PAKESE-348837 format. One line per field, with one value per residue: residue number from 1; residue in one letter; z, y, x negated of N, C-alpha, C in turn. Coordinates in steps of 0.05 Angstrom, whole numbers, plus 5000, padded with zeros to 4 digits. Each point is the difference from the previous one (the first is absolute). Layout:
// residues N
resi <- (NUM/...)
resn <- (A/...)
n_w <- (Z/...)
n_v <- (Y/...)
n_u <- (X/...)
ca_w <- (Z/...)
ca_v <- (Y/...)
ca_u <- (X/...)
c_w <- (Z/...)
c_v <- (Y/...)
c_u <- (X/...)
This chain:
// residues 323
resi <- (1/2/3/4/5/6/7/8/9/10/11/12/13/14/15/16/17/18/19/20/21/22/23/24/25/26/27/28/29/30/31/32/33/34/35/36/37/38/39/40/41/42/43/44/45/46/47/48/49/50/51/52/53/54/55/56/57/58/59/60/61/62/63/64/65/66/67/68/69/70/71/72/73/74/75/76/77/78/79/80/81/82/83/84/85/86/87/88/89/90/91/92/93/94/95/96/97/98/99/100/101/102/103/104/105/106/107/108/109/110/111/112/113/114/115/116/117/118/119/120/121/122/123/124/125/126/127/128/129/130/131/132/133/134/135/136/137/138/139/140/141/142/143/144/145/146/147/148/149/150/151/152/153/154/155/156/157/158/159/160/161/162/163/164/165/166/167/168/169/170/171/172/173/174/175/176/177/178/179/180/181/182/183/184/185/186/187/188/189/190/191/192/193/194/195/196/197/198/199/200/201/202/203/204/205/206/207/208/209/210/211/212/213/214/215/216/217/218/219/220/221/222/223/224/225/226/227/228/229/230/231/232/233/234/235/236/237/238/239/240/241/242/243/244/245/246/247/248/249/250/251/252/253/254/255/256/257/258/259/260/261/262/263/264/265/266/267/268/269/270/271/272/273/274/275/276/277/278/279/280/281/282/283/284/285/286/287/288/289/290/291/292/293/294/295/296/297/298/299/300/301/302/303/304/305/306/307/308/309/310/311/312/313/314/315/316/317/318/319/320/321/322/323)
resn <- (M/Q/R/W/E/D/L/S/D/V/E/P/G/F/G/P/S/V/V/T/I/G/N/F/D/G/V/H/R/G/H/A/A/V/L/G/E/V/V/G/L/A/R/S/R/G/L/R/S/V/A/V/T/F/D/P/H/P/L/Q/V/L/H/P/E/R/A/P/G/L/L/T/G/L/E/R/R/L/D/L/L/A/A/T/G/L/D/A/V/L/V/M/P/F/T/R/E/L/A/D/W/S/P/E/R/F/V/E/D/V/F/V/T/G/L/G/A/Q/V/V/V/V/G/H/D/V/R/F/G/R/G/N/A/G/D/L/S/T/M/Q/E/L/G/D/R/L/G/F/E/V/V/V/L/Q/D/L/G/D/E/G/R/V/V/H/R/W/S/S/T/A/V/R/E/A/L/A/D/G/D/V/Q/R/A/A/E/M/L/G/H/P/H/R/V/T/S/T/I/V/H/G/D/H/R/G/R/E/L/G/Y/P/T/A/N/L/D/T/A/H/A/Q/G/L/V/P/A/D/G/V/Y/A/G/W/L/T/R/P/S/G/Q/R/L/A/A/A/V/S/I/G/T/N/P/T/F/D/G/Q/R/R/Q/L/E/A/Y/C/L/P/G/Q/P/G/V/G/P/E/L/D/L/Y/G/E/R/V/D/L/D/F/V/A/H/L/R/P/T/L/R/F/E/G/I/E/V/L/V/Q/Q/M/E/R/D/V/A/R/C/R/E/L/L/L/G/E/A/A/H)
n_w <- (6307/4984/4989/4978/4984/5000/4978/4985/5018/4994/5019/4981/4994/5002/5018/5005/4989/5015/4975/5004/4986/4997/4998/5018/4987/5018/4988/4996/5018/4978/4988/5022/4997/4978/5005/5022/4982/4989/5020/5012/4974/4996/5022/4988/4977/5020/4991/4978/5013/4982/4998/4974/5000/4993/4987/4993/5007/4988/5012/5018/4992/5000/5021/4996/4982/5002/5002/5022/5015/5002/5011/4987/5009/4982/5010/4997/4973/4995/5015/4990/4975/5008/5011/4979/5004/4974/4982/4978/4987/4977/5001/4982/4988/5000/4979/4977/5004/5024/4993/4980/5025/4987/5010/4979/4980/5008/5000/4977/4994/5013/5002/4978/4979/5003/5009/4979/4988/5023/5012/4987/5016/4986/4994/5008/5005/5003/4989/4980/4992/4976/4998/5022/4984/5020/5006/5021/4982/4987/5021/5003/4972/5007/5019/4988/4982/5020/5014/5004/5025/4993/5018/5001/5004/5014/4991/5014/5021/5002/5023/4980/4992/4984/5007/5025/4976/5013/4993/4985/4983/5017/5003/4972/4996/5022/4996/4976/5022/5007/4993/5014/5013/4979/4990/5024/5005/4972/5004/5021/4986/5017/4983/4987/5006/4982/5020/4984/5021/4987/4987/5019/5002/5014/4987/5003/4996/4978/4998/5000/4980/5008/4974/5002/4978/4994/4990/4989/4986/5018/5012/5014/4987/4995/4993/5027/4998/4990/5017/5025/5006/5014/5006/4990/5006/4979/5014/4984/5023/4995/5005/5017/4981/5021/4980/5000/4981/4985/4981/4977/4987/5028/4996/5024/4991/4991/5010/4982/5019/4989/5029/5015/5024/5021/5022/5008/5017/5008/5015/4978/5008/5001/5009/4984/5009/5010/4999/4985/4983/4988/4974/5022/4991/5003/5020/4986/5023/4981/5021/5003/4991/5002/4979/4987/4973/5016/4990/5013/5019/4990/5013/5015/4985/4981/5010/5006/4972/4991/5020/4992/4974/5015/5019/4977/4988/5021/5003/4973/4996/5016/4996/4987/5018/4988/5011)
n_v <- (2883/4987/5019/4993/5024/4980/4987/5023/5003/4980/4998/4999/4971/5028/4990/4975/5002/5012/4997/5023/5007/5025/5005/4985/5012/5017/4974/4993/4985/5000/5023/5011/4985/5008/5028/4996/4986/5020/5016/4986/4997/5026/5004/4991/5011/5020/5009/5018/5022/5002/5026/4995/5028/5022/5020/5023/5003/4978/5004/5010/4975/4977/5006/5023/4996/4975/5023/4981/5017/5009/4978/4993/5020/5006/5021/5004/4994/5017/5016/4999/4998/5021/5006/4988/5008/5017/4985/5001/5025/4987/5022/4985/5021/5009/4991/5012/5008/5003/5017/5010/5001/4980/4983/4989/5018/5011/4976/5000/5026/5005/4980/4996/5018/5020/4980/4982/4999/4989/5017/4992/5013/4990/5016/4983/5024/4988/5025/4988/5022/5004/5021/4997/4998/5004/4975/4993/4988/5028/5010/4977/5005/5027/4990/4981/5020/5017/4977/5012/4993/4999/5016/4993/5025/4993/5008/5023/4995/5013/4991/4980/5019/4978/5014/4996/4994/4996/5023/5003/4989/4978/5005/5001/4981/4987/5015/4993/4980/5005/4975/5015/4992/4997/5023/5011/4991/5009/5024/4998/5023/5029/5005/5009/5027/5001/5026/5022/5011/5012/5023/5006/4998/4988/4983/4979/5011/5017/4971/4998/4992/5008/4997/4979/5014/4974/5001/5000/5022/5001/4992/4987/4983/4984/5027/4992/4993/5014/5017/4992/4997/4978/5012/4992/5026/4990/5013/5011/5018/4989/5020/4985/5016/4997/4993/5016/4979/5019/4985/5016/5009/4989/4982/5003/4999/4983/4986/5000/5002/4972/4996/4998/5005/5008/4998/5011/4976/5023/5006/4998/4990/5027/4991/5021/5023/4990/4973/4996/4988/5028/4985/4993/4978/4998/4980/4995/4984/4983/5008/5016/4991/5027/5016/5001/5018/5022/5004/5018/5003/5012/5026/5009/4989/5015/5018/4999/4996/5020/5014/4996/5009/5021/5002/4995/5016/5019/4999/4997/5019/5020/4993/5022/4994/5006/5027)
n_u <- (5367/4989/4999/5014/4991/4981/5006/4991/5016/5011/4986/4979/5008/5019/4999/5010/5024/5020/5011/5007/5026/5006/5026/5008/5023/4993/4987/5026/5021/5012/4986/5006/5020/5004/4993/5014/5016/4995/5002/5028/5007/4996/5008/5019/4999/4998/5027/4998/5018/5015/5003/5015/5007/5024/4988/5020/5023/4996/5028/4984/4982/5013/5012/4994/5017/4989/4984/4996/5015/4975/5000/4978/4985/4980/4991/5030/5002/4977/5009/5024/4994/4981/5022/5002/4977/5008/4986/5013/5003/5009/4997/5019/4988/5027/4996/5007/4979/4999/5016/4982/4987/4987/5021/4991/5002/5022/5003/4989/5005/5021/5017/4993/4995/5018/5022/5000/5029/5003/5015/5025/5009/5023/5026/5028/5008/4977/4995/4983/4980/4992/5019/4986/4979/4978/5004/5013/5014/5002/5007/5021/5009/4997/5012/5019/5000/5007/5012/5026/5005/5020/5001/5021/5009/5016/5021/4991/5010/5021/4993/5011/4989/5006/5031/4988/4989/4975/5011/4984/5012/5002/4975/4997/5018/4987/4975/5008/5011/4976/4997/4986/5020/5020/4988/4997/5018/5007/4990/5015/5009/4998/5020/4980/4999/4979/4994/4998/4998/5021/5000/5026/5025/4986/5019/4982/4978/5018/5006/4977/5003/4973/5000/4991/4998/5001/4977/5025/4992/4986/5025/4989/5014/5020/5010/5005/5024/5017/4987/5013/4978/4991/4975/4975/4993/4982/4985/4985/5001/5021/5009/5014/5017/5019/5016/5019/5012/4996/5018/4999/5027/5012/5015/4994/4978/5015/4984/4980/4983/4995/5007/4979/5017/4986/5014/4976/5007/5009/4979/5000/4977/4995/5027/4994/4999/4980/5022/4975/5016/5002/4998/5011/4984/5023/5005/5020/5004/5015/5016/5009/5027/5001/5002/5025/4993/5012/5026/4990/5028/4982/4987/5020/5017/4989/4996/5020/5004/4989/5015/5022/4997/4990/5019/5013/4987/5001/5025/5004/4987/5015/5030/5006/5016/5020/5002)
ca_w <- (4978/4976/4979/4972/4983/4967/4997/5000/5029/5013/4999/4984/5013/5021/5006/4990/5016/4995/4989/4994/4988/4998/4996/5029/5007/5026/5018/5019/5013/4980/4996/5027/5003/4979/5008/5021/4993/4984/5022/5013/4980/4994/5026/5011/4981/4998/4978/5010/4995/4978/4989/4978/4998/4982/5003/5007/4998/4968/4989/4993/4971/4982/4998/5022/5005/5017/5023/5023/5024/5014/5031/5007/4976/4999/5023/5026/4993/5006/5036/5009/4994/5015/5025/4997/4999/4978/5000/4980/4981/4970/4983/4971/4989/4984/4980/4980/4991/5013/4998/4974/5000/4997/5024/5004/5009/5025/5021/4999/5006/5027/5016/4998/4994/5019/5026/5008/5012/4999/5006/4994/5012/4986/5002/4973/4978/4995/4970/4997/4973/4980/4999/5028/4990/5018/5023/5020/4982/4992/5022/5005/4977/5000/5020/4994/4981/5008/5025/5026/5005/5008/5023/4989/5023/4998/5009/5029/5013/5030/5003/4997/4985/4976/4983/5006/4993/5002/4974/4999/4989/5024/5019/4985/5003/5026/5001/4985/5016/5022/5017/5004/5021/4983/4983/5017/5005/4976/4998/5028/5019/4990/4979/5002/4980/5008/4985/5011/5012/4988/5013/4989/5001/5028/5011/5023/5017/5010/5017/5029/4988/4979/4988/4978/4971/4983/4969/4986/4973/5001/5021/4994/5014/4992/5017/5001/4997/5020/5030/5025/5011/5019/4985/5012/4988/5010/4992/4992/5025/5011/5024/4992/5014/4990/4985/4984/4975/4985/4971/4986/4989/5016/4986/5015/4988/4965/4988/4976/4996/5021/5018/5021/5022/5028/5024/5028/5027/5021/5027/4991/5001/4977/4982/5009/4978/4992/4980/4976/4985/4974/4984/5006/4991/5025/4998/5010/5006/5005/5020/4997/4984/5020/4987/4973/5001/5000/4996/5026/4995/5017/5008/5027/4993/4990/5028/5018/4995/5005/5027/5000/4982/5010/5018/4995/4993/5025/5010/4985/4997/5032/5022/5020/4991/5000/5028)
ca_v <- (4991/5015/5011/4999/5012/4990/4971/4995/5010/4974/4995/4970/4977/4996/4978/4990/5015/4993/5028/5007/5025/5012/5035/5002/5028/4998/4980/4988/4981/4975/5009/4989/4972/4992/5008/4982/4975/5003/5008/4972/4980/5002/4996/4971/4988/5016/5019/5028/5005/5026/5009/5014/5016/5016/5027/5000/4978/4994/5008/5029/5009/4985/5006/5020/5004/4979/4994/5005/5012/4976/5005/5004/5010/4979/5002/4987/4975/4977/4999/4980/4970/4991/4988/4974/4987/4993/5010/5019/5003/5013/5020/5002/5026/4993/5013/4987/4979/4978/4981/4979/4973/4975/4985/4983/5019/5011/4981/4988/5027/5009/4979/4973/5010/5022/4997/4970/4992/4970/5000/5028/4998/5016/4994/4987/5019/5018/5005/5019/4998/5011/4996/4979/4969/4984/4993/4979/4978/5010/5001/4974/4988/5015/4988/4979/5003/5018/4992/5010/4994/5018/4997/5014/5007/5008/5024/4997/5022/4993/4970/4997/5023/5000/5024/5025/4999/5022/5014/5030/5005/4999/5023/5023/5002/5006/5023/5017/5001/5014/4982/5001/4976/4974/5005/4993/4964/4987/5005/4991/5026/5021/5019/5025/5018/5020/5024/5026/5020/5023/5020/4992/5025/5010/5007/4988/5018/5016/4989/4989/4973/5006/4974/4997/4986/4987/4999/4974/4994/4985/4981/4968/4987/5007/5011/4989/5016/5024/4991/5005/4976/5004/4994/5006/5016/4993/5022/4990/4996/4974/5011/4981/5017/4994/5021/4999/5012/5006/4996/5011/5031/5020/5007/5018/5027/4997/4999/4984/4990/4984/5006/4978/5016/4988/5016/4987/5002/5013/4987/4983/5015/5014/5009/5025/5023/5005/4982/5011/4980/5005/4991/4974/4980/4984/4978/5000/4974/5003/4978/4999/5021/5008/5008/5005/5029/5009/5031/5013/5019/5023/4990/4992/4966/4983/5001/4984/4974/4996/4991/4970/4982/5004/4983/4975/4995/4998/4974/4981/5003/5000/4987/5022/5001/5028/5008)
ca_u <- (5010/4992/5017/4990/5019/5001/4988/4964/4989/4991/4968/4994/5000/5018/5021/5024/5023/5030/5007/5033/5007/5028/4998/5003/5012/5012/4987/5023/4995/4999/4974/4986/4999/4982/4971/4993/4994/4975/4977/4995/4987/4971/4982/5001/4983/4973/4996/5007/5028/5002/5032/4996/5018/4996/5007/5026/5023/5003/5018/4998/4988/5012/5031/4998/5033/5011/4980/5014/4990/4979/4999/4974/4978/4980/4983/5014/5003/4973/4998/5015/4989/4979/5011/5004/4972/4982/4972/4998/5020/4992/5018/4992/5010/5022/4997/5010/4974/5005/5029/4999/4981/5018/5001/4973/4978/5003/4996/4971/4986/5003/5002/4981/4977/4997/5007/4992/5017/5005/5027/5022/5027/5019/5026/5001/5004/4974/4997/4971/4994/5013/5027/5010/5002/4993/5016/4988/4987/4978/4981/4993/4981/4971/4986/4985/4978/4975/4990/5008/5022/5029/5022/5023/5018/5028/5013/5003/5022/5009/5009/5028/5011/4987/5001/4981/4975/4982/4984/4996/5025/5017/4996/5005/5027/5007/4992/5023/5023/4994/4998/4969/4995/5001/4973/4980/5008/4985/4974/4978/4995/5019/4996/4985/5001/4982/4998/4985/5022/5004/5018/5026/5016/4997/5029/5003/4990/5021/5018/4990/4993/4983/4996/4978/5007/4979/5002/5011/4994/4978/5001/4998/5020/5024/5015/5029/5025/5002/5015/4983/4986/4978/4975/4973/4977/4969/4982/4973/4988/5006/5018/5021/5019/5028/5009/5028/4994/5026/4998/5025/5003/5004/5032/5016/4991/5004/4975/4997/4975/4994/4976/4989/4989/4991/5002/4982/5013/4987/4992/4976/4973/4992/5022/5014/5004/4975/4997/4996/4992/4997/4977/4993/5013/5009/5012/5031/5011/5028/5007/5033/5013/5026/5023/4993/5000/5023/5003/5015/5007/4986/4971/5003/5006/4977/4982/5014/4997/4969/4992/5008/4978/4976/5006/5003/4973/4988/5012/4992/4973/4985/5008/5010/5026/5010/5010)
c_w <- (4969/4981/4977/4988/4968/5004/4999/5029/5015/4995/4988/5022/5029/5003/5005/5018/4998/4994/5001/4982/5006/5009/5033/5010/5031/5019/5014/5004/4983/4991/5023/4997/4975/5008/5021/4988/4980/5022/5009/4985/4999/5028/5007/4974/4994/4976/5002/4991/4981/4993/4977/4993/4979/5007/4975/4997/4977/4986/4997/4973/4981/4993/5025/5006/5021/5027/5027/5016/5018/5032/5015/4981/5006/5031/5024/4991/5007/5027/5004/4993/5012/5031/4996/5003/4980/4999/4979/4985/4980/4988/4971/4993/4980/4970/4974/4986/5019/5000/4978/5003/5004/5029/5002/5009/5027/5023/4995/5005/5028/5019/5000/5000/5025/5029/5011/5014/5005/5005/4991/5013/4993/5010/4971/4981/4989/4970/4995/4968/4982/5003/5020/4981/5014/5023/5013/4981/4987/5022/5005/4980/5003/5025/4996/4978/5007/5030/5023/5008/5005/5020/4995/5032/4993/5009/5030/5007/5029/5000/4999/4984/4970/4982/5007/4999/5005/4971/5001/4989/5023/5019/4993/4999/5032/5001/4985/5013/5030/5021/5008/5020/4986/4985/5019/5004/4980/4998/5022/5011/4988/4969/5002/4973/5007/4973/5015/5013/4985/5011/4989/5003/5034/5016/5030/5024/5013/5013/5027/4995/4978/4990/4981/4975/4985/4967/4991/4973/4998/5025/4991/5019/4994/5023/5002/4997/5017/5024/5019/5011/5024/4992/5019/4978/5011/4985/4989/5026/5007/5021/4982/5018/4993/4989/4989/4972/4979/4973/4991/4996/5016/4991/5019/4988/4972/4990/4977/4997/5023/5015/5015/5020/5024/5019/5016/5022/5020/5025/4995/4999/4973/4984/5019/4980/4988/4977/4969/4984/4970/4992/5010/4986/5019/4987/5015/4999/5009/5019/4996/4985/5024/4988/4968/5005/4995/4996/5025/4994/5023/5008/5031/5001/4997/5023/5019/4994/4999/5026/5008/4989/5012/5028/4995/4990/5024/5010/4986/5001/5025/5021/5022/4998/5006/5025/4992)
c_v <- (5013/5011/5006/5017/4993/4974/5002/5012/4972/4987/4971/4983/4996/4973/4977/5016/4981/5029/5000/5023/5010/5035/5006/5026/4991/4986/4988/4974/4974/5005/4987/4973/4985/5003/4983/4972/5004/5000/4971/4984/5006/4999/4966/4983/5016/5017/5026/5000/5024/5003/5015/5018/5019/5029/5012/4972/4989/5016/5033/5006/4991/5011/5022/5008/4980/4993/5008/5020/4985/5004/5008/5017/4978/4994/4986/4969/4983/5003/4976/4974/4997/4991/4973/4981/4989/5004/5024/5004/5014/5019/5003/5026/4982/5013/4988/4975/4977/4985/4984/4974/4974/4988/4986/5025/5009/4978/4994/5019/5006/4977/4981/5014/5020/4994/4973/4987/4968/4993/5029/4996/5021/4991/4985/5020/5017/5007/5021/4997/5015/4995/4981/4972/4982/4990/4974/4976/5008/4998/4975/4988/5012/4993/4974/5000/5016/4994/5011/4989/5018/4990/5014/5003/5006/5028/5004/5022/4990/4970/4996/5020/5004/5029/5021/4990/5024/5007/5037/5012/5004/5024/5030/5002/5010/5027/5020/5000/5016/4980/4996/4974/4977/5000/4988/4970/4986/5010/4989/5024/5020/5006/5025/5015/5018/5022/5023/5019/5023/5021/4995/5024/5014/5003/4982/5015/5019/4988/4994/4974/5000/4973/5001/4989/4989/5005/4977/4994/4988/4980/4971/4987/5004/5013/4989/5013/5026/4991/5013/4978/5010/4987/5007/5013/4999/5024/4990/4990/4971/5007/4996/5013/4989/5023/4994/5011/5002/4999/5016/5027/5021/5013/5025/5029/5000/4994/4983/4983/4979/5001/4977/5015/4981/5019/4980/5011/5017/4985/4974/5015/5012/5013/5027/5023/4995/4982/5007/4976/5003/4994/4970/4978/4975/4973/5000/4974/5004/4977/4995/5019/5009/5004/5013/5030/5007/5034/5012/5023/5024/4989/4989/4969/4987/5000/4982/4967/4991/4996/4969/4979/5002/4977/4973/4987/4996/4968/4975/4995/5004/4984/5020/5002/5031/5003/5015)
c_u <- (4985/5024/4979/5018/5004/4983/4971/4991/4996/4975/5002/5004/5016/5020/4982/5026/5028/5011/5035/5000/5019/4995/5001/5006/5008/4989/5017/4991/4994/4971/4981/4998/4981/4971/4995/4991/4973/4976/4995/4987/4970/4985/4997/4981/4968/4996/5011/5024/5000/5031/4990/5022/4992/5006/4995/5019/5003/5022/4997/4985/5015/5030/5003/5029/5007/4979/5013/4982/4981/5009/4975/4979/4975/4987/5017/4997/4979/4997/5015/4988/4974/5010/5010/4977/4990/4972/4998/5029/4985/5025/4995/5017/5018/4999/5016/4980/5004/5025/5001/4982/5021/4995/4973/4975/5001/4995/4969/4983/5000/4999/4971/4969/4992/4996/4989/5017/5002/5028/5013/5021/5020/5023/5009/5013/4978/5003/4981/4996/5017/5027/5010/5005/4993/5020/4989/4991/4971/4974/4985/4984/4973/4987/4990/4978/4976/4991/5005/5032/5022/5013/5029/5013/5031/5007/5005/5022/5010/5011/5027/5013/4988/5000/4983/4973/4984/4986/5000/5033/5019/4994/5007/5030/5007/4999/5021/5020/4990/4995/4974/4993/4997/4976/4981/5000/4983/4974/4982/4985/5016/4991/4988/5000/4975/4996/4995/5020/4996/5019/5023/5018/5001/5026/5002/4987/5021/5019/4990/4980/4977/4995/4967/5010/4985/5006/5011/4988/4972/4993/4991/5016/5030/5014/5033/5020/5002/5018/4977/4984/4983/4980/4978/4983/4976/4982/4975/4985/5006/5025/5029/5028/5029/5015/5029/4992/5025/4989/5023/4991/5003/5030/5016/4985/4999/4971/5000/4974/4999/4976/4995/4987/4997/5002/4987/5014/4983/4998/4974/4972/4998/5022/5014/4994/4971/4992/5003/4995/4998/4977/4990/5015/5009/5015/5028/5008/5032/5008/5034/5012/5023/5023/4992/4996/5027/5001/5013/5011/4991/4973/5004/5004/4972/4977/5007/4992/4965/4989/5006/4978/4974/5001/5000/4967/4982/5005/4980/4968/4980/5004/5019/5030/5011/5007/5029)
């Protein structure tokens, strides 16, 4: 898949193409269905398939106080977009100058002149151009004038459950509730947080459960609600390790700082006293929510619960029942 970081990067004469547009945060199942339609149309007509997206998210520039926590960083988003079979993705750097483009200028410069669009695939609620002034009727009028077909797709969601529309907002709401399984259902893949392993309080090591602390300040991917989870930690080498994951302030120890910690389950290849993850940039995929974060009356009770958490993770991730 070709990746362009600016409209000027698109080679002259590119196209003809089938184009769609969106933020595509998370590249959830609704996005995947739209993109599948784009790819299918392009292949059936001998055209190129292209998605136009933005970085940073428009709200981060125009209304940062209303900007959502992002489900994916740009690289993860591009990898997920590539997996849909697209021929190319154009990442438009979102600036106040771009936000001031009229709907007509945006469509003519980007879709028609830049990408040679013959077909534009959009949802019925598409908005674009200065002040989001462009809508579906605008797109259809421009298509008639500039010579491209407009294909309109309806909202997509769980069959028979209209209230469960697949959307980035719905995924964020599920993660805010700690429901990583529901989030994965809507995404079509586990929710992932990517960050670097840093030094923490080293309290886990003292308790017999040494954890890898992820830098939450510079993490890519929305950190779910406080709680204990089962998940998979993937190292830069590609090694994938089953892990018990804790998110929270460690209330048993009167902690104040929210932390994201992963305990790689012993018995896996390479997991032992010699395991050193410091400085590695890892991916953490969330599989299941085990319980909320709790304050325990004493370390002994906490450790007993941690034993149960680890046993449950072994069962869920490795298929190993507790003895």
